[in-house]
Structures are given as structure tokens and as C-alpha cells.
Wavefront OBJ file of the C-alpha trace (Angstrom):
o trace
v -35.814 46.544 -129.642
v -33.134 45.441 -132.154
v -33.977 45.772 -135.824
v -33.979 42.715 -138.117
v -30.698 43.911 -139.650
v -29.079 44.191 -136.174
v -30.239 40.677 -135.312
v -28.615 39.343 -138.488
v -25.356 41.150 -137.643
v -25.448 39.801 -134.074
v -26.095 36.305 -135.378
v -23.150 36.473 -137.791
v -20.875 37.759 -135.010
v -21.908 34.882 -132.713
v -21.216 32.358 -135.460
v -17.750 33.852 -136.021
v -17.004 33.717 -132.272
v -18.207 30.105 -132.026
v -16.052 29.089 -135.004
v -13.030 30.817 -133.460
v -13.543 29.097 -130.108
v -13.941 25.716 -131.798
v -10.805 26.206 -133.857
v -8.831 27.306 -130.811
v -10.006 24.283 -128.862
v -9.032 21.978 -131.700
v -5.593 23.595 -131.965
v -5.113 23.290 -128.208
v -6.154 19.646 -128.208
v -3.791 18.949 -131.108
v -0.919 20.641 -129.330
v -1.706 18.878 -126.076
v -1.636 15.495 -127.810
v 1.610 16.461 -129.570
v 4.283 14.127 -130.965
v 5.100 11.084 -128.835
v 8.797 10.161 -129.004
v 10.281 7.108 -127.315
v 13.725 6.511 -125.890
v 15.459 4.349 -123.300
v 18.036 4.469 -120.514
v 19.883 1.954 -118.330
v 21.383 2.551 -114.906
v 23.030 0.292 -112.318
v 23.367 1.048 -108.587
v 25.689 -0.946 -106.327
v 24.220 -1.904 -102.938
v 25.397 -3.809 -99.902
v 22.751 -5.547 -97.783
v 18.936 -5.358 -97.785
v 17.521 -2.917 -100.356
v 14.691 -0.428 -99.955
v 13.120 0.404 -103.312
v 10.658 3.265 -103.785
v 8.961 3.618 -107.172
v 6.428 6.208 -108.314
v 4.928 6.757 -111.764
v 2.104 8.833 -113.162
v 1.124 6.560 -116.044
v 3.974 4.143 -116.714
v 4.157 0.419 -115.986
v 6.472 -1.054 -113.342
v 8.007 -4.529 -113.424
v 10.220 -5.639 -110.525
v 12.041 -8.970 -110.540
v 15.004 -10.622 -108.844
v 18.417 -10.101 -110.461
v 22.009 -10.092 -109.269
v 22.917 -9.671 -105.611
v 24.648 -6.396 -104.809
v 23.097 -4.481 -107.712
v 19.899 -2.692 -108.686
v 19.583 -2.549 -112.470
v 17.008 -0.206 -114.002
v 15.832 -0.130 -117.602
v 13.504 2.706 -118.546
v 11.399 3.255 -121.653
v 10.496 6.934 -121.993
v 7.390 8.259 -123.719
v 8.005 11.998 -124.120
v 5.372 14.315 -125.555
v 5.730 17.996 -126.394
v 4.113 20.900 -128.219
v 6.240 20.061 -131.225
v 8.619 17.372 -132.407
v 11.586 19.478 -131.319
v 10.076 20.089 -127.885
v 9.391 16.377 -127.353
v 12.881 15.421 -128.538
v 14.488 17.977 -126.245
v 12.542 16.571 -123.309
v 13.528 13.020 -124.294
v 17.211 13.939 -124.420
v 17.037 15.484 -120.949
v 15.280 12.430 -119.474
v 17.706 10.001 -121.108
v 20.719 11.857 -119.749
v 19.197 12.595 -116.328
v 16.405 10.118 -115.473
v 14.525 10.538 -112.172
v 16.658 8.114 -110.149
v 18.555 8.536 -106.893
v 20.497 6.493 -104.340
v 20.982 6.994 -100.616
v 23.060 4.026 -99.419
v 20.700 1.043 -99.916
v 17.639 3.220 -100.542
v 16.890 3.522 -104.259
v 14.258 5.970 -105.454
v 12.785 5.641 -108.941
v 10.491 8.307 -110.401
v 8.324 10.407 -108.114
v 5.928 9.041 -105.535
v 2.610 9.338 -107.356
v 3.690 11.956 -109.914
v 5.447 12.085 -113.263
v 7.054 14.744 -115.393
v 4.264 16.689 -117.023
v 0.837 16.049 -115.502
v 0.515 12.595 -117.031
v 1.538 13.596 -120.572
v 4.948 11.962 -120.205
v 5.598 8.507 -118.816
v 8.363 6.004 -118.159
v 7.936 2.232 -118.086
v 10.388 0.695 -115.620
v 11.906 -2.785 -115.544
v 13.920 -3.157 -112.341
v 16.107 -6.114 -111.309
v 16.912 -6.168 -107.601
v 18.559 -8.460 -105.038
v 16.147 -10.971 -103.514
v 16.305 -9.233 -100.119
v 14.389 -6.131 -101.228
v 11.558 -4.188 -99.615
v 9.299 -2.416 -102.116
v 7.004 0.592 -101.947
v 5.419 1.297 -105.354
v 2.718 3.715 -106.500
v 1.441 3.895 -110.064
v -1.136 6.435 -111.182
v -2.621 4.561 -114.122
v 0.035 2.013 -115.052
v 0.282 -1.643 -114.147
v 2.519 -3.134 -111.458
v 4.123 -6.582 -111.666
v 6.409 -7.894 -108.893
v 8.056 -11.310 -108.683
v 10.233 -13.135 -106.196
v 11.389 -10.464 -103.746
v 11.527 -10.982 -100.002
v 9.378 -7.939 -99.250
v 7.385 -6.672 -97.548
v 5.711 -5.127 -100.601
v 3.322 -2.168 -100.566
v 1.759 -1.626 -103.993
v -0.891 0.724 -105.346
v -2.342 1.664 -108.727
v -5.095 4.080 -109.650
v -6.441 2.178 -112.647
v -3.820 -0.358 -113.745
v -3.639 -4.057 -112.935
v -1.440 -5.336 -110.105
v 0.225 -8.770 -110.049
v 2.621 -10.226 -107.491
v 4.052 -13.694 -106.966
v 6.553 -15.383 -104.688
v 6.745 -12.567 -102.127
v 8.644 -13.845 -99.083
v 6.777 -11.822 -96.435
v 3.704 -9.563 -96.208
v 2.040 -7.774 -99.107
v -0.432 -4.898 -99.149
v -2.192 -3.772 -102.343
v -4.592 -0.923 -103.126
v -6.104 -0.548 -106.615
v -8.827 1.693 -107.964
v -10.346 -0.163 -110.909
v -7.644 -2.588 -111.997
v -7.530 -6.323 -111.338
v -5.269 -7.760 -108.640
v -3.657 -11.210 -108.829
v -1.525 -12.511 -105.955
v 0.241 -15.892 -105.995
v 2.372 -17.708 -103.429
v 2.797 -15.014 -100.774
v 4.518 -16.352 -97.658
v 3.254 -13.688 -95.247
v -0.056 -11.887 -94.803
v -2.026 -10.646 -97.822
v -4.199 -7.533 -97.715
v -5.894 -6.238 -100.880
v -8.443 -3.455 -101.452
v -9.946 -2.408 -104.792
v -12.646 0.031 -105.812
v -14.182 -2.095 -108.556
v -11.502 -4.512 -109.723
v -11.507 -8.289 -109.315
v -9.159 -9.902 -106.793
v -7.530 -13.344 -107.011
v -5.320 -14.727 -104.233
v -3.848 -18.203 -104.666
v -1.625 -20.325 -102.381
v -1.225 -17.704 -99.661
v 0.528 -18.942 -96.528
v -0.571 -16.190 -94.146
v -3.862 -14.502 -93.283
v -5.814 -13.186 -96.304
v -7.935 -10.028 -96.068
v -9.500 -8.792 -99.303
v -12.185 -6.199 -100.027
v -13.698 -4.825 -103.246
v -16.447 -2.325 -103.869
v -17.940 -4.299 -106.750
v -15.366 -6.815 -107.982
v -15.373 -10.618 -107.895
v -13.156 -12.356 -105.321
v -11.331 -15.647 -105.834
v -9.262 -17.364 -103.117
v -7.575 -20.709 -103.807
v -5.784 -22.965 -101.296
v -5.300 -20.562 -98.398
v -3.270 -21.889 -95.465
v -4.641 -19.495 -92.857
v -7.691 -17.399 -92.019
v -9.611 -15.677 -94.843
v -11.739 -12.521 -94.723
v -13.360 -11.708 -98.101
v -15.878 -8.899 -98.648
v -17.368 -7.315 -101.781
v -20.267 -4.989 -102.439
v -21.808 -6.750 -105.424
v -19.449 -9.371 -106.874
v -19.303 -13.157 -106.610
v -16.982 -14.807 -104.078
v -15.274 -18.167 -104.561
v -13.105 -19.778 -101.894
v -11.612 -23.235 -102.486
v -9.432 -25.321 -100.188
v -10.161 -23.370 -96.991
v -9.067 -25.118 -93.779
v -8.987 -22.307 -91.184
v -11.460 -19.609 -90.126
v -13.495 -18.086 -92.956
v -15.561 -14.890 -93.081
v -17.345 -14.030 -96.345
v -19.664 -11.116 -97.172
v -21.230 -10.077 -100.500
v -23.994 -7.575 -101.155
v -25.621 -9.114 -104.222
v -23.286 -11.794 -105.575
v -23.174 -15.578 -105.210
v -20.863 -17.437 -102.830
v -19.122 -20.764 -103.370
v -17.113 -21.969 -100.365
v -15.145 -25.191 -100.513
v -12.833 -26.942 -98.092
v -12.850 -28.425 -94.622
v -13.417 -26.160 -91.604
v -11.190 -28.295 -89.367
v -11.588 -28.726 -85.627
v -12.678 -25.655 -83.634
v -12.776 -23.301 -86.646
v -15.618 -20.942 -87.575
v -17.045 -20.217 -91.026
v -19.369 -17.207 -91.318
v -20.926 -16.788 -94.783
v -23.407 -14.025 -95.698
v -24.949 -13.150 -99.066
v -27.590 -10.442 -99.133
v -29.384 -11.694 -102.234
v -27.209 -14.334 -103.881
v -27.041 -18.127 -103.743
v -24.607 -19.951 -101.451
v -22.985 -23.291 -102.291
v -20.972 -25.129 -99.637
v -18.648 -27.847 -100.965
v -17.100 -30.108 -98.310
v -15.309 -33.483 -98.209
v -16.881 -36.652 -96.799
v -14.813 -36.445 -93.603
v -15.906 -32.903 -92.729
v -17.116 -32.314 -89.183
v -19.050 -29.259 -87.992
v -22.286 -27.852 -86.630
v -24.388 -26.080 -89.262
v -26.879 -23.257 -89.045
v -28.258 -22.216 -92.447
v -30.956 -19.579 -92.992
v -32.482 -17.990 -96.088
v -35.185 -15.356 -96.206
v -37.065 -16.636 -99.252
v -34.883 -19.276 -100.936
v -34.617 -23.040 -100.516
v -32.090 -25.166 -98.613
v -30.880 -28.335 -100.339
v -28.490 -30.853 -98.727
v -26.821 -33.541 -100.810
v -24.665 -34.890 -97.947
v -25.520 -36.973 -94.851
v -26.584 -34.761 -91.923
v -28.086 -35.168 -88.465
v -30.990 -32.779 -87.870
v -30.869 -30.720 -84.685
v -33.432 -28.329 -83.215
v -36.092 -26.501 -85.215
v -35.934 -26.963 -88.995
v -38.139 -25.657 -91.805
v -37.970 -24.804 -95.505
v -35.893 -21.688 -94.909
v -33.822 -22.723 -91.885
v -31.666 -25.723 -91.102
v -29.808 -26.696 -87.940
v -27.773 -29.856 -88.356
v -24.590 -31.677 -87.472
v -22.120 -33.154 -89.941
v -19.714 -35.668 -88.398
v -19.027 -35.057 -84.712
v -19.652 -31.329 -85.083
v -16.461 -29.797 -83.653
v -16.320 -26.755 -85.963
v -19.163 -24.291 -86.658
v -20.552 -23.086 -89.995
v -23.171 -20.341 -90.311
v -24.728 -19.484 -93.670
v -27.231 -16.727 -94.284
v -28.765 -15.190 -97.404
v -31.765 -12.898 -97.756
v -33.304 -14.272 -100.935
v -30.943 -16.836 -102.434
v -30.800 -20.627 -102.223
v -28.384 -22.596 -100.054
v -26.902 -25.865 -101.287
v -24.628 -28.301 -99.432
v -22.773 -30.908 -101.423
l 1 2 3 4 5 6 7 8 9 10 11 12 13 14 15 16 17 18 19 20 21 22 23 24 25 26 27 28 29 30 31 32 33 34 35 36 37 38 39 40 41 42 43 44 45 46 47 48 49 50 51 52 53 54 55 56 57 58 59 60 61 62 63 64 65 66 67 68 69 70 71 72 73 74 75 76 77 78 79 80 81 82 83 84 85 86 87 88 89 90 91 92 93 94 95 96 97 98 99 100 101 102 103 104 105 106 107 108 109 110 111 112 113 114 115 116 117 118 119 120 121 122 123 124 125 126 127 128 129 130 131 132 133 134 135 136 137 138 139 140 141 142 143 144 145 146 147 148 149 150 151 152 153 154 155 156 157 158 159 160 161 162 163 164 165 166 167 168 169 170 171 172 173 174 175 176 177 178 179 180 181 182 183 184 185 186 187 188 189 190 191 192 193 194 195 196 197 198 199 200 201 202 203 204 205 206 207 208 209 210 211 212 213 214 215 216 217 218 219 220 221 222 223 224 225 226 227 228 229 230 231 232 233 234 235 236 237 238 239 240 241 242 243 244 245 246 247 248 249 250 251 252 253 254 255 256 257 258 259 260 261 262 263 264 265 266 267 268 269 270 271 272 273 274 275 276 277 278 279 280 281 282 283 284 285 286 287 288 289 290 291 292 293 294 295 296 297 298 299 300 301 302 303 304 305 306 307 308 309 310 311 312 313 314 315 316 317 318 319 320 321 322 323 324 325 326 327 328 329 330 331 332 333 334 335
């Protein structure tokens, strides 16, 4: 058994070791944070015909817009970080003189696909002006992505940054981890998936398919079929005129529009309320069911078949389309 004096010596030694480890950790953290020095570069690539643009960043933002035909113009803002001011400045000088850009005919590569220069410690924000006839493939680790006006198709992804796109002339596909996604005026199909971020799609001309683990979904004035699914967020669809399929685990649903002849609306909410907003000239067969909520109709209907407090079968107009609404414990309102 150790003597009292030995225990004191052991205790002092452990304190010294703990202090040394703490100091080393603090020094390491300070060095890892290091000086952050900023710089810029500009490059122009001449192209002839449709452009393929590939962009990859670890933590920088990406903005792509339409510029001059026949040229791809790239402006980069570098954030270089090193163990010391001299180390960061040396890295900045190397990146300014030799940025991660390459050209293979009409294929332009910017950055690295999903990686950056030093495990996320360095970053470059890109502003890229391209001809309108450009196809884009962009991956950002934690930065935001903003794309405007290109023909596309566009394939965009971000780990935690927001994604925005508008005026895309063909299809768009987006994957985001926790950032918000906003899509406006896409002429082709729209497909969006997020882990927990909200999704908004407005004025889409093609089919819309959106899915989120826990984010809210908002679709405005779609021209084609809509499929919207979320684990626990609210869903709002306004101006729907084609087929509609909506699923939410625990959020509320508001669906507005006119199903149109021969279309099918399928709306499910596990525990949320459902509100159906339709014009006076709407025409469809309705089957609404709720496990424990109430059904309230504020529009003229013709009752059909068995009806009770929790289930309603009815016809609105001449009943050409079909609308099915189901919720486990929420209320259903038609107005």
C-alpha cells in the first residue's frame, strides 16, 4: 500500500500531466485555427458551344449566373489558413497564382468534387459567369449554392449550406443535408431531397418530386404532377391542377387548387390537420377519413354512401376527378 507521502507525490505528478495535456491541446487548437488571410483571383476560359461545368468545394459558396457567350469567367475569393501568418500567406500566394481550375475543350472544372485544399481549413468562394447553354454539376460540402438562368440540366448538392436556383431551362436535381432549398421557375422536372431542411418550389413547369426528413414543404403554382413527402414537417401546396400525392408524418397539410378532370389527389397526414381549399367550379369525388378528428365542409356537396363523424363520401360538381384525404388524429376541413 502506498504511503501518504507517495500519494501526495502521485497526485502532484497527475496534476502536472493534466496541465501539460491541457496546454498542449490549447496550443494545438490555436495553431489549427491559425491566421485567416484572404485573397482573390480571376480567370477566363474561351469556349465554343454548350458548356459542361463541374464545381466542387469543401466549405466555400458557389454562385453561377449567365454572362457572355463564348466565355466562362471565374472570380474566386480565397480564405487561406496556416500554422502561422507566413504559412497562410505562402498558401494564399500559391492559390492565387495556381487556382484549382482546368479546361478540357468545353468542360470546365472548378475546385475538387467534394473536397478542398486542407481538410476544410481553407476555402474558396466562387462567382462564375457562364454562357446560357451550360450544364452544371456542383457539390458543396458546407457552403451555399446559388444558380440563376442557365439552360441546365443542373445537379446540385450541399452538405449543410442553402441551395437556391431560378430560371433553369431544363431539369434540376438537388440534394441537401440540413440547408434550405428554394427553386423558382424551372422549365423541366424538379427533384429535391433534404435531410432536415425546408423545401420551396414555385412556378415549376414539369413534374415536382420533393422529400425531406423533417423539413416543411411549400409548392406554389405547379403546372404538372406533384409528389411531396416529409417525415414531420408541414406541407403547403397552392395552385395544383394535376395529380397530387402528399405525405407527412406529423405535420399539417394545406392543399389548394383544382384537381381537373380525371386527376387524382391522395393526401395523408399521420397526426396533423388537413385543409382542402378549392374553387367554386371544382369537380371531383371525395373520400375523407380521420381516426379521431372531425370533418367540416364549408362548400356545397352531395352526400354519397355511408357517412359519419369521422368519414365522408361525397361528390362536388359532376365528380370527374378523385380526392382522397386521410389523417389518423387530425381534423379535415373543406373550404
